[in-house]
N, C-alpha and C positions, 0 to 999 in steps of 0.2 A: 511681489510684484502688484501690490495694494493699491488702488486707485482711488485718485481724489473725486470726492461723491457730489451731486448737485442737489438741492431741493428741487421738485416738480411744483411747478406752480398747480395753485387750486384750478384756475382756468385751464391748463392742461389735463389735467387730472378728470375732470369736469369734461372735457371736451372729449377723450378717449372712451369714459363711462357712461357718459349724456343721464338721463333720468334715472336708469337703473341703477346706478353706481352703490347707491343706497344700499339695494339687495344683496352686493356682495360685502359690503362694509358691516353687514349683520351676519352673514355665512362665514364671510371668513376663512380658513385655511384649517380643515379639521381632520383630526387623523384618520385612518381608514378602519383602524380596531381598537378594541381595547387592549391590545399588547405593544402602542407604542414605544419605544425605544428613547431614550435621549443618554447626554453627558457628552465628553469630549470624543468620544469613537463613534459618535450616531452622526450619519448623513441624512441631513433634514431634505427627504427629496418630494418636490409637488407635481400634479399633476392635474388636466380635467379627467374629470371621472371616468372614460369613455377609453382615457390610458391607462387608468391608476389601475388599483386592487381592488374598487369598487367597479370597475366593468362589467356589463350584464352580459357580457361573449366570455365565455368558462372556458375557453382556449386564449384567450388573453389574459384571463385571471392565473391560470396555469402559466404560460410562457412567464409571466413575472414573477410569478414565486417561484418557479426553478432558478429564474436570473439571479434573482437575489439572495436566495439560499445559498446556492453555490458561491459567488460572490461573496458573501459574507464569510463563509466560513474559510476563502485563499487569503482575505485581505485584513483582518481584525479588524475590520468596520462595519457597523451596524447599518441596515439602513430603516428611520423612521419614515413610514410613507404619510404624506400627507398629500390632500387632496383641497379643493378648491371650486368655484362654482361652474357649471355647464354651459351658463352664458359664456361665450368667449370675450366680449366687450367689456362684460364686468371683471370677469378676472385676470384680464389684462389691463383694467384700470386700477385694481387691488394691488396686483404684483407690481406697476409701476410706483404706485405710493407708499408700499413698504420699501422697495428698495431706495428710493429717496430717504427713508427715514431708516436706512441701516438694519430694516430687519426681516428682509427677502428670505427663503428658504435659503440651506445651502446650494440645491440644483432646483431649477423651475424653468418647468418648457413655457415655451412665447411662442405667438403667431408669427410666421418666418416675416411678413410685413413689416411687422411694427418693430422686430429685432432692433432695428437701428436706434429705436427711441430708450434704449438699455442699454446704450456703448458706454454711457458712464457711469454705470453703477457693475457691472460683471467685468470677472476680472480677463484678461488676456490668458491662453490656455495653450496657445501654441506651442511652450514647452514638452507638452503631454501628452502631443498627439501619436509618439513613435511611428510609427509604418503607415499611418492612415499619412496620406497627399490631400494638400489642400487642392493640386491641378486634378485631383480625382474626382471632385464635385462638378457638378454641374455650374458653366459660367454665372448662372443667378443665382444658384446659391453661395457661391464663395462672393459675389459679393455685397450679401447679407450676413454672411460670418465674420466679414474682416471690415475693420473700422478703416478712419482712412488713414492712419498710422501704420497701415498694413498688419497690425496683430491678429489672431484670428479672436475672435471675440464669444464665438458660440459654436457648437455641433449641430446644423441641420440632420434629420431624423428620418423625415418624410418628406413625401411631396407629392402634390399633382396637377391636373394639366387638362384643360380646355378643348375640343376640340369639335367638327362637323360631324356627324353621323350619318350614313345615305345609305337606301336600300340596291344592293345591287342588282335586283331582279330589276329594276324599274330604272334606273341609272347607270351607265357602263363607265364615265367617266367621269368621277365628281367636278363640279364647279368652282372655278378657283377665285372666280373675281364675281364681283359684285351684279355685274351687266350678265355673266353664263346662269348664277344663281335665279335670277330671275328668269331668265328665258327657260331655263330648266323646269323651275315651277310651274309657270303659266305653261307647257306642255301636259305636266302633270293634272292640272287641275280640273278636278271633276268633282261631284256630289260625294263619292265614295272615297276620296281622297285629299287628305288635306298636307301639301306639299313642303310647307317651311315652318319647324315651330322653335322658340327659344322662350326664356322666361322672360317676363318683363313687370312683375309684380313689385310689390316692396320689400326688395330685400337685397344682399350683396351680389347672389349669382346675377343679377339683370344686369349689373355693372362688369361685372369680371368677366361674365361669360357672354353677354349679350350686347356691348358695348363697346369696352376698353381693346379689344384684338382689332375692330372694324379701326378706330380712334388713333392709337398706336401704330399700324400700320403706315398709317400715314404721316408718320413723324410728329405726333400728336404729343404734348406733354399736359399732366395736371397740374404739376407746381414747378419750378424753379429751383434751384440749387438749395433758396433759403425756405423753401414752405409755401410759398406763398403762390393762392390758385393762379394760372394762368391758363388757363383752360377755354376761357371766354377773351383771348387777345389775340389779335393779328392772325398768323398763320394757325396755331393750337385750336382759335374761335371755329377759322374754317375749317380745319379737320372735321371737330365735333359737330359743324353742320349737318357736313358731309354724311357722319355717321346717323344721325339722325335723321337725316332726310331719306336713307337706304331704308331704315326702321320703318317710317312712313311709307315709302314706295312698297315694301310685303305687303305691308297690311291693305293699301290701296288697290293692288293689284290682285287682290283676292290669293295670293298664296300661304299666304300667315292669317289667322284670324283673332280678330279682339279679344277673344276672350284667352289669349296670352298674358294679361295682367292680371288672371287669375294666378299662374304660375309662379310663384315666390321663389322656389329652387329647382335645380336639375331633375331633381328626381319627382316634382311633379309632374311631368312630362311623361312618365312611364306608362299610366294608362292608355295614353292616347298609343305610345309606341307599341305597347302588348297588344292594343285594337289591333293591331295592323292597317291602318288607316294612316302611317305618315311616311312621309318619303324623305324627309331630312330635317334631322334639329340637332341644336346645339346643345351639348353637355360635358359631363367631366368624364374622365377616367374612370371611377369608381362606379357608373351605372351599368357597366358593361354585366360584373355579379348579380347585379339584381336583376338584370334582364333577362340574364340565362334564365335566372330560379320562374321569374315569371312564366317568360315565355320557350324557356325548355332551350338546352345549352345548343343542341347541333340545330335546333333553327335558327335562334339567333344568327350562331355565325355564320350560318347557309347564308344567311339573308342581309346582314348586316356588315357594313367598312367603315371605316373613320378615314378622315381627312382634315388638312387644317382649316382654320375657320377663315372664309372667302375673305380675300379684300378687297380694297378696291379697283386698283388696278390688276390682280391677281399675278401668274407668274409666282417667282421667287418669296413674294412681298407679301410673307404673312409675319403676324404675331398671335399672341395666343398669352394667357394669364398661369401664370404657376401661384401654388401654395405650400403649405407644410407647416410643421413647425421645427422648432428649433430649440437647442436645451443651453440654459444662461447659468455659468457657474459663478455665483456671490460670495461667498467666503475669502476674508482676506490672508487666512492662516494657509497656508502654500502647502502644506501636508494634507489638510482637507482639499484643497483644489486637483491635487495630485490623485486622491483617493477617491474624488467624485468625478473625475474624466476617466478613472479607468473603468468605474462602476458603468459609465454612458458606453464606452467600449465596447466593456462585454455582455451588457444589453442590448444598445441599440445603434452602434456605432459601427464599431468592427465589421468586416464582412461576414460575420457569422452572427452577429448581433442584429445588423441592419436585417439580413438574409431574413432572419427567423422572424424580428418585427414585423418586417413589411409585409411577409407570408400571411403572417397571423390577423395583422389587419386589412389587408388588400391591398396597402401604400403603393406606391412607386417611390424607390429608393434615389436619394438625391447623390449618392455614388456611380459613375460607371460603371467601375467593378464589379460592384453586387451584382448588377445582372450576370453576369458571369457564373453566378456562386451556385453549386448545383442544388443549393438549400433553398435558394431562390423561388419561386413558385409564381410567375407571372401567367397571362393568359394568352390568348392567340391573337391580342392588338398590343402588348406590350411593347413588341420592336418599335410600332409607330409612334409609340406614347413615348418609347426613349429618345428618338429620332427630331419629335416634337420639343421634348424636353431641352434640345441639345441646339435646336436652330432654331425656334420661334420665342419660347419661354422667358416673362419679365414678371417683376413682381410689382404690385402697387407702390404709392410712394410711402415712407413711413412718416411723413408730412402728420404732424399734428393737427393741421386742417381736413385732413384725409377725408374723418367719418363726414364732417359736414358737406363734404365734396361728394362722397360718395352717396349718401340722403338727398343730396339735392337733385342729382343727375338721375337717382332711381325716380323720383317724379319726374323728371323730362321726359323720358323715354314713356312712363305712364301717359303722361299727358300727349305725346303725339301719336300712339298705338291708339289712344281712345280718342283721337279729332277734339282733344279740350285747347291744343293749342298747336300753332304750326314751329316744326323745328327751330325756326328763329327766335318765336317768342318763349317756347320753350327753353333754350341756353340762354336767353334771357332774365328767366324769371330764377332759374340756376343760379348765375351768375350773382344776381341781386342776393339772393338767400346766404350764398356763401360768403361774403363782401362782408353786409349786414351782421 
């Protein structure tokens, strides 16, 4: 089942890693401890720190230790644990370079939206899935896991989703369209209350949470099939101007303060939410447990509900961004492939494995059946998150140009919020930045 390798160009490598890639090259992949195992029967398993035996969460470490030790006893193989950079962009850049040089670990985790760029390097693993059905995965995950040839290239084992949170004591019916959101926000506007918040700083959350759902719901596309940026052309341009104009209108109407440019991540909103002075905000599913800890579980659940990110026209026409992680299997030796997939199924992908890991880490399962596993621990909003994953979620493009697009559009959002540029001017600057 070996596949031909291609060499990653230096330009592609640097595009993914940016200026920080040197740090990843210096850090590299290092063992998690002093008892690393090597040899023919060792599976080199690489994760980012939070998913490894170096995780600061004792529960995660205990889960992984138990999963590894029990699998080793029954398999005849040993797990050689490796950890890479906590900077995801750097970690993925290094892994892509290693894979192109045939130096990748046997198993490594890959950011889901980037995974298609590894298709030439990972091994097809569909023959090893056993009773795990590809059709059980949400559509956006199936798309990432399979190549154009229909072969299963990887195993997604976590996911997440972005939604709109709203206060039920203030809003009886959540707005579904931009016009409804503006009216609802203006009805709530007062010195004591901020109607609508979202991240608008220099970070990925600004585009994945606060921009792309608006843009995609209008049918907009960031790149064409070849990965060429097209967000500034034709109907895509119109959709992007509309999206930036709506963000501008939120600020100009007063329902969103200009200080949202200080919020780089969704969790940066938690202080405002906990203060009781926020009516609606865009955020991720992972904020539920954090906010329950800050506010108190009973109070948070009694006050807050979740709804789709409002779209231009409303109704059923919504989209949102999904994320998560995929395991890639790299060795050409078929026995190691089979053993590697067996370990991944045991610890992360089977019904019990995915239920266990997603419960420990607070993730959403990318497989529908796992939501019904008794050992999976969700929360009061899990059923809604599941519905959004199935109906609205999509991935960012895996194009080599994506990082430049993301950075340029983060700047564009910030310019519009800060009144440094009109939506049209901000978009033109973004287009020039990417094309240049």
